[in-house]
N, C-alpha and C positions, 0 to 999 in steps of 0.2 A: 317118301318117308324113309327114315333110317331103319335098319334092322332092329335096333333097340326100341325105337318108338313103336314099331309093329308089335313087338313082344309085350311092351308095357300096355298098349291098348287092349291086346288080347286078354291080359291078366286082370284088367280093370273092367271087363264085361264085353269088350269088342266094339268096334267102331259103329256097327249097325245099331246096337242097343243105345249108344249115346245119341246117334242121329235121330232116333225115334222117341227120345225122351223130351217132353215139352216143359217140365217143371221139376225142380228139386226143392224140397222143403226140409228144414232142420231146426232143431232147438239148440241155442248157443248159450254157454256160460263162459265168459272171458274174465281172466284175472291177471295178476302180476303187477309189479311196481310201475310199469310203463304208463298205465292209465292214470295213476295218481299224479305222475309228473305232468300229465296233460291237463290235470284238474278234474278228473272223473274217476275217483278211486272205487266207487261202488256202483257204477252206472250200467254195467253190462252183464247182468245175470238174468236169465229167463227170456232172452230175445227169441222171436221166431223169424227165421230167414226164409225168404222165397226168392229163388233165382231162376231166370230164364237161361238155359244152358247154351242158347244159340246167339244171344246178343247180350251186351253188358247192361243188364237191367236187374235190379236187386231191391227188394222191399224188406225193411226191418220193422218189426212191431213187438212191443212198444219202443219208442225212442225217448228216453229221459223222462217223459211224462206218460202215465198210463194210457192216456187217450190219444197219443201222437204216433204217427207212422212216418218213417223216413224212406224216401225213394232215391236210390242212387242211379245215375247215368254218368258216363265219363265227362260230359259237358255241363252237368247240373246236378245238384242235390236239393231236394225239396222236403219240407216238413209240413204235414197236414194234420188237422185235428180229426176227431172221431166222425164228424159230419163231412169230411173231405175238403174243408176250407183251408186255403193256404195260410200257414203260420209263418214260414220263413223259407228263403230260397238263397242258394249260393251258386252263382253262375261261374263257369270256367274255374272250378275250384283248385286245379293244380297250381295255378299261378299264385294263389293266396299264401303259400308256404314260403315264398321267396324271402330270403333274409332271416329266416328262423334258424336257431340252433337246436340242438337235441334236448334242451331244457325249456324251450319256449312253450307257453301254454297255448292250447288250441281252442278256437271257438267250437260250439257244438256241431255245426255242420262240417267243419274241417275234420273232426273226429268221425263224423258220419261218412264222409268221403273216403277216409282211410279204411275204416272197417268195411264199408260197402264194396270197394274194389278188391280188398284183400280177400274177404270171404267169398266173393264171386269167383275169383281166381282159384281159391283152394277147392271149392266144390266142383268146379268144371274141369280141373286138371285130372287126367291128361288129354281129354278131348280137346281142350283149348289149343293144344299143340298142332292140331290139324287145320286151324283157321287160316284164312288167307293172310299172307304177309308174315306169318310166324315160321321161323326156321329152327329145326332141331337137328343137331349133329352129335354123334357119340364121341366122347373124349376118352382120356386115360382112365383106367380103373382106380379105385381108392380102397384101401384097407382100413376098416374100423369095426370095432365091436366084434372081432373075431370073424368077420365076413369080408368078402370082396364085393364091392359095390360098383356097378356100371354107372357111368355118369353121362347125362344128356345135357349138352349145352344148348340153351334155348335163347333165341333172339326174338324180341317182340317188336311189332311196328309202333310208331309214335301215336297212332290213334287208338291203341288199346291201353286202357288204364291198368297199370300193374306197378310193382315196387320199383323196378328199373328195367332198362331195355335188355340187359343180358343177365341170365340167371343159370344156375347149374343144379340139376336134379339128380339125386343119387338113388339107385334102385338095387334092391337085394336080389339074391338068386331066384326068389319067387316072383320077381317082376313088380314088387310093391315098393312104394316110395318110403325111403328111410330118412332122407334129409334133403333140404334145398338151401342153397346159398345165394345171397343177393345183397345189394346195398339198398337203402331206403331213400329214394330221391326226396321225399317229403319230410324226412327226418335227418337232414344234414348229412346224407350219404353214409349213415352208420353201417358198418359191416355186420352181417347177420348170418347165423347158422340156425336153421329151423328144422327141428326133428319131429317126425310123425310116427304114430303107432296106433294100436288097437283098431286095425282095419275091419270094417264090417261090409258085408254084401247085402245090398238092398235093391230089390227089383232087377237083379242081375248085374248091377254096377257096384264097384268097390270104392269105399271112402275111408280114409284115415279119420278116426273120431277123436284122437288125442294129439295135440300139437304143443310143442315147447320151443320158444324162441330165445336164443342166446346171442351175446356178442361174439363175433368171430375175430380171431387174430389175423394179422396180415399173412402169416405163414399157413393159414387155413386150419389151424388148431382151434379148439373151443374150450372155454372154461364152463363146465356143466354144473357148477355149484349153484348158480342162481339163474332162473328163467325170467327174462324181462316180461314175457307175455305167455300166458297159458290159455289154451282154447280147448273146450270140450264140446263135442257135438253129440246129440242124442235125438231119438224120434225122427230119424231121417226117412222121408218118403220120396218116391219118384212117380211121375205120371207121364 
């Protein structure tokens, strides 16, 4: 591991604490105009997220209907009713976005796949960087908001569902995440800058509880006037 990754892991609770965690639960409220463009302007308030930090498995309750539960895995998204009966299923979801542009409406399970992999990644970072096939290397520093941020360039393997294969994570002097940059494969490769804040320590692990996602310019600058997506986490527990 890089020196920066060692430092970041320590500041987020330490590798051993992450390794011994079996489940992360959180309450999510999501907003911003992005969801309306997809056809779901009011869909994502009051969700309960349950993730397995050691494999890509994520359960969201409720999902669009008070009695429905969505389960995300990289190769499949399923929707079940209160009794556990299968309501809908989307196999190999990644390929279903092919040919879409950034204004294309999404089917419910396509939205579920996107939110499923994204929130799993967010809740498991930075422990995720220690997984097999993930490479993390320190890059040049970046000045923003009156601070010097160290940057970790992370490359993900093809079998791990995430926004895109190469992403950059910015860490402040305290070792906590300030920003991450990526393109969104399933959203026409839009350039994104994603800002985090309001970090909370729960069960010894540290999580940003506020996230704001903006369009990023090719020169790496960001227009912070309008956030396309807002994410607020509360009631986080770890087991």
